[in-house]
LUMZASE-487451 format. One record per residue (C-alpha): residue number from 1; residue in one letter; x negated, y, z negated. Coordinates in nm, 4 decimals. Layout:
residues N
[atom NUM "a" [X Y Z]],
...
This chain:
residues 235
[atom 1 "m" [-3.3109 -7.2768 -6.6270]],
[atom 2 "i" [-3.4417 -7.2144 -6.2790]],
[atom 3 "n" [-3.2142 -7.2725 -5.9714]],
[atom 4 "l" [-3.3350 -7.2295 -5.6105]],
[atom 5 "t" [-3.0563 -7.2591 -5.3573]],
[atom 6 "n" [-3.1193 -7.2872 -4.9628]],
[atom 7 "l" [-3.4392 -7.0937 -5.0005]],
[atom 8 "h" [-3.5773 -6.9904 -4.6550]],
[atom 9 "k" [-3.8859 -6.7909 -4.5731]],
[atom 10 "s" [-4.0774 -6.7187 -4.2522]],
[atom 11 "y" [-4.3787 -6.5232 -4.1566]],
[atom 12 "t" [-4.3231 -6.4134 -3.7927]],
[atom 13 "k" [-4.2468 -6.7355 -3.6110]],
[atom 14 "i" [-4.3920 -6.9807 -3.8805]],
[atom 15 "k" [-4.1220 -7.1116 -4.1150]],
[atom 16 "v" [-4.2771 -7.1601 -4.4513]],
[atom 17 "l" [-3.9745 -7.2639 -4.6536]],
[atom 18 "k" [-3.6837 -7.4526 -4.4865]],
[atom 19 "g" [-3.3867 -7.4484 -4.7146]],
[atom 20 "i" [-3.5398 -7.5425 -5.0552]],
[atom 21 "d" [-3.2963 -7.6489 -5.3291]],
[atom 22 "l" [-3.4488 -7.7105 -5.6601]],
[atom 23 "f" [-3.3000 -7.7116 -6.0220]],
[atom 24 "f" [-3.4998 -7.7102 -6.3431]],
[atom 25 "d" [-3.2679 -7.7141 -6.6500]],
[atom 26 "h" [-3.4888 -7.8637 -6.9174]],
[atom 27 "e" [-3.8171 -7.7846 -7.0985]],
[atom 28 "g" [-4.1233 -7.9613 -6.9608]],
[atom 29 "i" [-4.4195 -7.9682 -6.7093]],
[atom 30 "i" [-4.3221 -7.9783 -6.3366]],
[atom 31 "a" [-4.6001 -8.0230 -6.0880]],
[atom 32 "i" [-4.5526 -7.8665 -5.7564]],
[atom 33 "l" [-4.7825 -8.0717 -5.5160]],
[atom 34 "g" [-4.8353 -8.0424 -5.1510]],
[atom 35 "p" [-5.1447 -7.9923 -4.9058]],
[atom 36 "n" [-5.2539 -7.6421 -4.8069]],
[atom 37 "g" [-4.9824 -7.4733 -4.6077]],
[atom 38 "s" [-4.6996 -7.6813 -4.7550]],
[atom 39 "g" [-4.5226 -7.3620 -4.8959]],
[atom 40 "k" [-4.6426 -7.3918 -5.2578]],
[atom 41 "t" [-4.7649 -7.0663 -5.3040]],
[atom 42 "t" [-4.4688 -6.8968 -5.1064]],
[atom 43 "l" [-4.2237 -7.0831 -5.3431]],
[atom 44 "i" [-4.3994 -6.9563 -5.6509]],
[atom 45 "k" [-4.4292 -6.6007 -5.5277]],
[atom 46 "s" [-4.0591 -6.6077 -5.4399]],
[atom 47 "i" [-3.9638 -6.7010 -5.7930]],
[atom 48 "l" [-4.1996 -6.4166 -5.9258]],
[atom 49 "g" [-4.0451 -6.1612 -5.6882]],
[atom 50 "m" [-4.3635 -6.1107 -5.4890]],
[atom 51 "v" [-4.2062 -6.2714 -5.1787]],
[atom 52 "i" [-3.8552 -6.1854 -5.0960]],
[atom 53 "p" [-3.6843 -6.5009 -4.9128]],
[atom 54 "d" [-3.5154 -6.4434 -4.5859]],
[atom 55 "r" [-3.2229 -6.6498 -4.7144]],
[atom 56 "g" [-3.0957 -6.8293 -5.0226]],
[atom 57 "d" [-3.0836 -6.7536 -5.3922]],
[atom 58 "i" [-3.2926 -6.7657 -5.6980]],
[atom 59 "q" [-3.1343 -6.7843 -6.0431]],
[atom 60 "l" [-3.2961 -6.7726 -6.3811]],
[atom 61 "n" [-3.0507 -6.8795 -6.6645]],
[atom 62 "g" [-2.7580 -6.8293 -6.4317]],
[atom 63 "d" [-2.8514 -6.4738 -6.3060]],
[atom 64 "s" [-2.9691 -6.3970 -5.9608]],
[atom 65 "v" [-3.2946 -6.2425 -5.9708]],
[atom 66 "l" [-3.3449 -6.1222 -5.6015]],
[atom 67 "h" [-3.4571 -5.7608 -5.5747]],
[atom 68 "k" [-3.4799 -5.7418 -5.9488]],
[atom 69 "w" [-3.7912 -5.6991 -6.1701]],
[atom 70 "d" [-3.7152 -5.7038 -6.5338]],
[atom 71 "y" [-3.6669 -6.0816 -6.5559]],
[atom 72 "r" [-4.0448 -6.1208 -6.5070]],
[atom 73 "n" [-4.0774 -6.0290 -6.8786]],
[atom 74 "n" [-3.9714 -6.3756 -6.9384]],
[atom 75 "i" [-4.2329 -6.5291 -6.7089]],
[atom 76 "s" [-4.5986 -6.5693 -6.7716]],
[atom 77 "y" [-4.8064 -6.6163 -6.4490]],
[atom 78 "m" [-5.1625 -6.7430 -6.3948]],
[atom 79 "p" [-5.3040 -6.6951 -6.0449]],
[atom 80 "q" [-5.5532 -6.9399 -5.8960]],
[atom 81 "i" [-5.8219 -6.6434 -5.8635]],
[atom 82 "a" [-5.7558 -6.3524 -6.0901]],
[atom 83 "s" [-5.8844 -6.0247 -5.9043]],
[atom 84 "f" [-6.0017 -5.8483 -6.2364]],
[atom 85 "p" [-6.1545 -5.4904 -6.2377]],
[atom 86 "q" [-6.5276 -5.5549 -6.2276]],
[atom 87 "n" [-6.6158 -5.2700 -6.4511]],
[atom 88 "l" [-6.3468 -5.3385 -6.7294]],
[atom 89 "k" [-6.4648 -5.5389 -7.0432]],
[atom 90 "v" [-6.2619 -5.8327 -7.1476]],
[atom 91 "e" [-6.1238 -5.6749 -7.4536]],
[atom 92 "e" [-6.0323 -5.3555 -7.2512]],
[atom 93 "l" [-5.8411 -5.5925 -6.9962]],
[atom 94 "i" [-5.6539 -5.7774 -7.2859]],
[atom 95 "k" [-5.5586 -5.4461 -7.4416]],
[atom 96 "m" [-5.4452 -5.3012 -7.1219]],
[atom 97 "i" [-5.2095 -5.6094 -7.0354]],
[atom 98 "k" [-5.0642 -5.5795 -7.3962]],
[atom 99 "n" [-4.9873 -5.2222 -7.3524]],
[atom 100 "l" [-4.8117 -5.3077 -7.0226]],
[atom 101 "r" [-4.5924 -5.5848 -7.1519]],
[atom 102 "r" [-4.5446 -5.4613 -7.5166]],
[atom 103 "q" [-4.4614 -5.7850 -7.6583]],
[atom 104 "e" [-4.5939 -5.9812 -7.9411]],
[atom 105 "t" [-4.9120 -6.1455 -7.8636]],
[atom 106 "k" [-5.1459 -6.4391 -8.0016]],
[atom 107 "e" [-5.4707 -6.3720 -7.8158]],
[atom 108 "a" [-5.6845 -6.4271 -8.1252]],
[atom 109 "e" [-5.6148 -6.7998 -8.1523]],
[atom 110 "l" [-5.6684 -6.8307 -7.7746]],
[atom 111 "i" [-5.9954 -6.6254 -7.7861]],
[atom 112 "q" [-6.1097 -6.8591 -8.0612]],
[atom 113 "l" [-5.9995 -7.1762 -7.8829]],
[atom 114 "f" [-6.1941 -7.0914 -7.5564]],
[atom 115 "q" [-6.4992 -6.9391 -7.7594]],
[atom 116 "l" [-6.4591 -6.5911 -7.5710]],
[atom 117 "k" [-6.5611 -6.3824 -7.8663]],
[atom 118 "p" [-6.9138 -6.3263 -7.7556]],
[atom 119 "f" [-6.7717 -6.1990 -7.4248]],
[atom 120 "l" [-6.5196 -5.9711 -7.5400]],
[atom 121 "d" [-6.7591 -5.6495 -7.4929]],
[atom 122 "k" [-6.8979 -5.7897 -7.1485]],
[atom 123 "k" [-6.7887 -5.6620 -6.8104]],
[atom 124 "l" [-6.5634 -5.8770 -6.6147]],
[atom 125 "g" [-6.8053 -5.8412 -6.3254]],
[atom 126 "i" [-7.0832 -6.0163 -6.4717]],
[atom 127 "l" [-6.8919 -6.3119 -6.6057]],
[atom 128 "s" [-6.9210 -6.6674 -6.4468]],
[atom 129 "g" [-6.6229 -6.7964 -6.2659]],
[atom 130 "g" [-6.5417 -7.0441 -6.5588]],
[atom 131 "t" [-6.5510 -6.7692 -6.8167]],
[atom 132 "r" [-6.3113 -6.5441 -6.6034]],
[atom 133 "q" [-6.0807 -6.8425 -6.5667]],
[atom 134 "k" [-6.0745 -6.8786 -6.9539]],
[atom 135 "v" [-5.9840 -6.5136 -6.9782]],
[atom 136 "n" [-5.7178 -6.5764 -6.7061]],
[atom 137 "i" [-5.5707 -6.8390 -6.9393]],
[atom 138 "v" [-5.5852 -6.6022 -7.2581]],
[atom 139 "l" [-5.3770 -6.3469 -7.0563]],
[atom 140 "t" [-5.1216 -6.6027 -6.9595]],
[atom 141 "f" [-5.0565 -6.7769 -7.2819]],
[atom 142 "m" [-5.0907 -6.4882 -7.5336]],
[atom 143 "f" [-4.7289 -6.3852 -7.4695]],
[atom 144 "d" [-4.4379 -6.6091 -7.5925]],
[atom 145 "s" [-4.2716 -6.6581 -7.2395]],
[atom 146 "p" [-3.9972 -6.9106 -7.1960]],
[atom 147 "f" [-4.1120 -6.9678 -6.8274]],
[atom 148 "v" [-4.4820 -7.0182 -6.7281]],
[atom 149 "i" [-4.6203 -7.0532 -6.3735]],
[atom 150 "l" [-4.9802 -7.1843 -6.3325]],
[atom 151 "d" [-5.1362 -7.1831 -5.9852]],
[atom 152 "e" [-5.4361 -7.4307 -5.9825]],
[atom 153 "p" [-5.5369 -7.3551 -6.3476]],
[atom 154 "t" [-5.8181 -7.5971 -6.3839]],
[atom 155 "t" [-6.0311 -7.4166 -6.1134]],
[atom 156 "g" [-6.3807 -7.3510 -6.2535]],
[atom 157 "l" [-6.3086 -7.5155 -6.6078]],
[atom 158 "d" [-6.5698 -7.7110 -6.8013]],
[atom 159 "p" [-6.4376 -8.0355 -6.9547]],
[atom 160 "v" [-6.4111 -7.8874 -7.3009]],
[atom 161 "a" [-6.2107 -7.6074 -7.1725]],
[atom 162 "l" [-5.9920 -7.8415 -6.9537]],
[atom 163 "i" [-5.9129 -8.0384 -7.2814]],
[atom 164 "s" [-5.8166 -7.7099 -7.4479]],
[atom 165 "l" [-5.5917 -7.6210 -7.1729]],
[atom 166 "k" [-5.4091 -7.9530 -7.1925]],
[atom 167 "q" [-5.3721 -7.9018 -7.5621]],
[atom 168 "i" [-5.2041 -7.5620 -7.4946]],
[atom 169 "l" [-4.9733 -7.7108 -7.2212]],
[atom 170 "r" [-4.8490 -7.9887 -7.4632]],
[atom 171 "e" [-4.7948 -7.7403 -7.7381]],
[atom 172 "e" [-4.5950 -7.5049 -7.5032]],
[atom 173 "k" [-4.3835 -7.7975 -7.3853]],
[atom 174 "k" [-4.3183 -7.8777 -7.7416]],
[atom 175 "n" [-4.2016 -7.5312 -7.7835]],
[atom 176 "g" [-3.9381 -7.5814 -7.5241]],
[atom 177 "k" [-4.1001 -7.3924 -7.2417]],
[atom 178 "t" [-4.0421 -7.4743 -6.8665]],
[atom 179 "i" [-4.4070 -7.4963 -6.7019]],
[atom 180 "l" [-4.4385 -7.4957 -6.3242]],
[atom 181 "i" [-4.7879 -7.6128 -6.2247]],
[atom 182 "t" [-4.9757 -7.6453 -5.8860]],
[atom 183 "t" [-5.2913 -7.8638 -5.8813]],
[atom 184 "h" [-5.4928 -8.0800 -5.6649]],
[atom 185 "i" [-5.6058 -8.2834 -5.9709]],
[atom 186 "m" [-5.3797 -8.6004 -5.9827]],
[atom 187 "n" [-5.5454 -8.7073 -6.3194]],
[atom 188 "l" [-5.4017 -8.3928 -6.4655]],
[atom 189 "v" [-5.0609 -8.4609 -6.3021]],
[atom 190 "e" [-5.0390 -8.8164 -6.4403]],
[atom 191 "e" [-5.1289 -8.7056 -6.7823]],
[atom 192 "i" [-4.8940 -8.4231 -6.8390]],
[atom 193 "a" [-4.6342 -8.3891 -6.5802]],
[atom 194 "d" [-4.2733 -8.4688 -6.6450]],
[atom 195 "q" [-4.1638 -8.4256 -6.2969]],
[atom 196 "v" [-4.3357 -8.4015 -5.9602]],
[atom 197 "v" [-4.2107 -8.2062 -5.6620]],
[atom 198 "f" [-4.3961 -8.2702 -5.3415]],
[atom 199 "l" [-4.3680 -8.0193 -5.0567]],
[atom 200 "l" [-4.4821 -8.0672 -4.7015]],
[atom 201 "d" [-4.4054 -7.8331 -4.4211]],
[atom 202 "g" [-4.1635 -7.6187 -4.6158]],
[atom 203 "n" [-3.9453 -7.9213 -4.7173]],
[atom 204 "i" [-3.9115 -8.1326 -5.0310]],
[atom 205 "y" [-4.0299 -8.4862 -4.9726]],
[atom 206 "f" [-4.0066 -8.6135 -5.3200]],
[atom 207 "n" [-3.8522 -8.4928 -5.6501]],
[atom 208 "g" [-3.8713 -8.7128 -5.9552]],
[atom 209 "t" [-4.1322 -8.8605 -6.2204]],
[atom 210 "v" [-4.4548 -8.9952 -6.1470]],
[atom 211 "n" [-4.3355 -9.3507 -6.2142]],
[atom 212 "e" [-4.0555 -9.2812 -5.9905]],
[atom 213 "l" [-4.3044 -9.1802 -5.7170]],
[atom 214 "k" [-4.5060 -9.4882 -5.7750]],
[atom 215 "e" [-4.2211 -9.7096 -5.7513]],
[atom 216 "q" [-4.0780 -9.5487 -5.4459]],
[atom 217 "t" [-4.4181 -9.5855 -5.2519]],
[atom 218 "q" [-4.5316 -9.9317 -5.4285]],
[atom 219 "h" [-4.8567 -9.7734 -5.5213]],
[atom 220 "d" [-4.9772 -9.7681 -5.8869]],
[atom 221 "n" [-5.2384 -9.5080 -5.8110]],
[atom 222 "l" [-5.1000 -9.1588 -5.7706]],
[atom 223 "e" [-5.3508 -9.0299 -5.5219]],
[atom 224 "h" [-5.2398 -9.3473 -5.3116]],
[atom 225 "a" [-4.8638 -9.2734 -5.3676]],
[atom 226 "i" [-4.9169 -8.9088 -5.2462]],
[atom 227 "a" [-5.1048 -9.0472 -4.9295]],
[atom 228 "e" [-4.8229 -9.2830 -4.8624]],
[atom 229 "i" [-4.5758 -8.9825 -4.8482]],
[atom 230 "l" [-4.8066 -8.8187 -4.6030]],
[atom 231 "k" [-4.8161 -9.1272 -4.3854]],
[atom 232 "e" [-4.4621 -9.1497 -4.3773]],
[atom 233 "s" [-4.3845 -8.7878 -4.2943]],
[atom 234 "y" [-4.6121 -8.8305 -3.9844]],
[atom 235 "v" [-4.4278 -9.1406 -3.8485]],
């Protein structure tokens, strides 16, 4: 369970989050949508403790996590762009992350799924962007965390890897995980999302299912439905 209450965050005079209230009390995939600058990244980083909100509270399973750190052992996070040490080999990075978290892992099946075995002894600095993103996925899903946060996880993935990622997401959902995902790929949202939260200028403009969003905007196409929300917000 994730509960965000009256969350505010400003950077100097720019208000990024303006009293966000969100409650996720079920397993499933929640898509956090919105244009650049809408507050998505700040919202995610607040949940992760990487950003401290000016006001409000964040609770995981009923306990406030503000100014704490140990709760993050229950969260797996995949950043949009992972800054890996360039001279480190893939297998060395995986081993280092395992030593840091000291939890049971399942990286072997993920390495096989994304065909990363030939790259394990390669330095991260020479890998393509798509291969580094596959490593990013392995690091995220090799731990059995109840909460998973993915920031633009499809960046750089080829079609086969994208199919594998969607397979993992469905399996993690069946295993009772709560998965927050930001993406600009509307086809992915329609295919996997149980809930959609649309942010704009630090406010929530929609919170519901894909079908409810389409009904509200009277558009069968999700991209057109999102565009309709943007039009209404500028009136």
